[in-house]
C-alpha positions as CSV (number, residue, x, y, z in Angstrom):
1,M,11.7,14.9,-8.1
2,Q,12.7,17.3,-5.4
3,N,11.4,14.9,-2.7
4,T,13.7,12.1,-4.2
5,Q,16.7,14.4,-4.2
6,A,16.0,15.4,-0.6
7,R,15.9,11.8,0.5
8,Y,19.2,11.1,-1.1
9,V,20.7,14.1,0.6
10,I,19.4,12.9,3.9
11,L,20.9,9.4,3.3
12,L,24.2,10.9,2.3
13,G,24.3,13.0,5.4
14,V,23.5,10.0,7.6
15,L,26.3,7.9,6.0
16,V,28.8,10.7,6.5
17,F,27.8,11.2,10.1
18,G,27.9,7.5,10.7
19,C,31.4,7.2,9.4
20,V,32.5,9.9,11.8
21,L,30.9,8.1,14.7
22,L,32.5,4.8,13.6
23,V,35.9,6.4,13.8
24,A,35.1,7.9,17.2
25,F,33.5,4.9,18.9
26,G,35.0,1.8,17.1
27,R,33.5,-1.3,15.6
28,P,29.9,-2.4,16.0
29,S,28.9,-5.1,18.5
30,A,27.3,-8.5,17.6
31,A,23.5,-8.5,16.9
32,S,21.1,-10.2,19.2
33,A,18.4,-12.8,18.2
34,S,15.3,-11.9,16.3
35,R,12.2,-11.2,18.4
36,W,8.5,-10.5,17.7
37,P,5.2,-10.2,19.7
38,S,3.5,-13.5,20.4
39,A,0.6,-12.3,22.7
40,D,-2.7,-12.9,21.0
41,S,-4.1,-9.7,22.5
42,L,-1.8,-7.6,20.2
43,Y,-3.4,-9.1,17.1
44,E,-7.0,-9.1,18.3
45,V,-9.1,-6.5,16.4
46,A,-12.9,-5.9,16.9
47,G,-14.9,-7.7,14.2
48,W,-12.1,-10.1,13.2
49,W,-11.3,-13.6,14.2
50,V,-7.6,-14.2,14.4
51,G,-5.8,-17.5,14.4
52,D,-2.8,-18.8,16.2
53,E,0.7,-17.8,15.1
54,A,2.8,-20.0,12.8
55,V,6.6,-19.4,12.8
56,D,8.9,-20.2,9.9
57,S,12.6,-20.0,10.7
58,Q,14.9,-19.2,7.8
59,I,18.7,-18.8,7.4
60,R,20.5,-16.0,9.3
61,D,18.0,-16.1,12.1
62,V,15.3,-14.6,9.9
63,H,11.8,-15.5,11.1
64,V,8.5,-15.2,9.2
65,I,5.4,-15.2,11.5
66,S,1.9,-15.6,10.1
67,R,-1.6,-15.3,11.4
68,R,-5.0,-15.7,9.6
69,Y,-7.9,-13.3,10.0
70,V,-11.5,-13.8,9.1
71,R,-14.3,-11.2,9.1
72,T,-18.0,-11.9,8.6
73,A,-20.4,-9.0,8.3
74,L,-24.0,-8.5,7.3
75,S,-24.4,-6.0,4.4
76,S,-28.2,-5.8,4.9
77,A,-31.0,-7.6,6.6
78,T,-31.8,-9.6,3.4
79,A,-28.4,-10.1,1.8
80,P,-26.1,-13.0,2.8
81,P,-23.1,-12.1,5.0
82,S,-19.9,-11.0,3.3
83,R,-16.7,-12.8,4.3
84,T,-13.3,-11.3,4.2
85,V,-10.2,-13.4,4.7
86,A,-6.7,-12.0,5.3
87,Q,-3.3,-13.4,6.0
88,L,-0.7,-11.4,8.1
89,F,3.0,-12.0,7.6
90,I,5.7,-10.5,9.7
91,R,9.3,-10.9,8.6
92,T,11.8,-9.9,11.3
93,N,15.6,-9.9,11.8
94,T,18.2,-7.8,13.5
95,E,19.9,-7.1,10.2
96,A,18.1,-4.5,8.0
97,K,19.3,-6.0,4.7
98,N,17.5,-9.3,5.6
99,V,14.2,-7.4,5.8
100,Y,14.3,-4.1,3.8
101,R,15.4,-5.7,0.5
102,Y,12.2,-7.8,0.2
103,G,9.4,-6.0,-1.5
104,G,5.9,-6.7,-0.1
105,D,5.0,-8.6,-3.3
106,L,8.2,-10.7,-3.6
107,A,6.9,-13.8,-1.8
108,F,3.8,-13.9,-4.1
109,L,5.9,-13.4,-7.3
110,G,7.7,-16.6,-6.3
111,S,4.3,-18.3,-6.1
112,G,3.3,-17.5,-9.7
113,Y,1.5,-14.2,-9.1
114,S,2.0,-11.1,-11.2
115,S,2.1,-7.8,-9.4
116,E,1.3,-4.2,-10.1
117,P,0.9,-1.1,-7.9
118,A,-2.6,-0.6,-6.5
119,P,-4.6,2.0,-8.5
120,P,-4.3,5.5,-6.8
121,D,-8.1,5.7,-6.2
122,L,-8.2,2.3,-4.5
123,L,-6.5,3.1,-1.3
124,P,-6.7,6.2,1.0
125,P,-4.0,8.9,0.7
126,G,-0.8,7.9,2.3
127,H,-1.3,4.1,1.7
128,D,0.7,2.1,-0.9
129,G,-0.1,-1.5,-1.9
130,Y,0.0,-4.0,-4.7
131,I,-2.5,-5.9,-6.7
132,V,-1.4,-9.4,-7.4
133,R,-3.0,-11.8,-9.8
134,R,-2.7,-15.5,-10.6
135,D,-5.1,-17.1,-13.1
136,N,-8.5,-16.2,-11.7
137,D,-7.1,-15.2,-8.3
138,L,-7.0,-11.5,-7.3
139,A,-5.6,-10.1,-4.1
140,L,-4.6,-6.9,-2.4
141,V,-1.2,-6.7,-0.6
142,L,-0.5,-4.0,2.0
143,T,3.0,-3.6,3.4
144,A,4.8,-1.5,6.0
145,Y,8.5,-1.5,7.2
146,G,9.7,-0.5,10.6
147,E,12.1,-0.8,13.5
148,R,12.4,0.5,17.1
149,R,11.9,4.1,15.9
150,G,8.6,3.3,14.3
151,L,7.3,2.7,10.7
152,V,10.2,4.3,8.8
153,G,9.8,2.5,5.4
154,N,12.5,0.8,3.4
155,G,13.5,3.8,1.3
156,P,16.5,6.1,1.8
157,V,15.5,7.2,5.3
158,G,15.0,3.6,6.5
159,W,18.2,2.4,5.0
160,G,20.1,5.4,6.2
161,L,18.9,4.9,9.8
162,A,19.9,1.2,9.5
163,V,23.4,2.2,8.4
164,F,23.6,4.6,11.3
165,D,22.7,1.8,13.7
166,G,25.3,-0.6,12.2
167,L,28.1,1.9,12.4
168,L,27.3,2.7,16.0
169,G,26.9,-1.0,16.9
170,R,23.5,-0.2,18.2
171,P,21.1,-3.2,18.2
172,N,17.7,-2.9,16.5
173,D,14.8,-5.0,15.3
174,Y,13.7,-4.6,11.7
175,F,10.4,-5.9,10.5
176,Q,8.2,-6.1,7.4
177,A,4.5,-6.5,8.0
178,T,2.4,-7.7,5.1
179,L,-1.3,-8.2,4.8
180,F,-2.6,-10.4,2.0
181,V,-6.3,-10.1,1.2
182,P,-8.0,-12.1,-1.6
183,L,-10.6,-10.1,-3.5
184,D,-13.4,-11.0,-5.9
185,R,-13.1,-7.6,-7.6
186,L,-11.1,-4.4,-7.3
187,D,-14.1,-2.4,-5.8
188,S,-14.8,-5.1,-3.2
189,P,-16.0,-3.9,0.2
190,A,-13.1,-6.0,1.6
191,V,-10.6,-3.3,0.6
192,P,-11.6,-0.6,3.3
193,D,-11.9,-3.4,5.9
194,A,-8.4,-4.6,5.0
195,V,-6.9,-1.1,5.1
196,A,-8.4,-0.5,8.6
197,L,-7.1,-3.9,9.8
198,A,-3.6,-3.2,8.4
199,D,-3.5,0.3,10.0
200,T,-4.4,-1.1,13.4
201,V,-2.1,-4.1,13.4
202,F,0.9,-2.4,11.8
203,Q,0.8,0.5,14.3
204,R,0.6,-1.9,17.2
205,L,3.6,-3.7,15.9
206,A,5.5,-0.5,15.7
207,I,4.6,0.4,19.3
208,W,5.6,-3.1,20.5
209,Y,9.1,-2.9,18.8
210,A,9.6,0.6,20.2
211,D,9.2,-0.6,23.8
């Protein structure tokens, strides 16, 4: 409860400070076009095959970039190899509202999935995710939100910083990175593999946008 109150106090402070700066420096300037990393090397992770990018352009210059990952590993000398498939989605735009308002599970809810928060014991501390289900399909969804300052989330701090940018007329790139990983069961060995993949790729995206 105290953490929630502290976040709202921070947001209020950012808004007030932003209003003062708006009065002092005038109206914001026009936003530039959306951008994202296209180099294959940024997405290459040891032990994973990664496919080519696919780009979906939407209204308001919102872009959704996707790449497919496949991992094949031997669990033992006698057992057949296990295969993990993952789909990476990057939603990016220069307007925070076109990115931050979309929950990581929203796209899958529109495809007939139901969603619930991942059990606390499924993911390492500091990681949040969703479990989505549709008929006999089960999947883990991991999501991060960021901009040029790093992975700031889409809570009060992230929104407050976005308001601050808008009031100052300072351009920024906002992005949502989502990893969708089909599972055969909740305790699947694919879960730690997916978490490690998400940690690596999400951090690389944050570094690229910070440059």
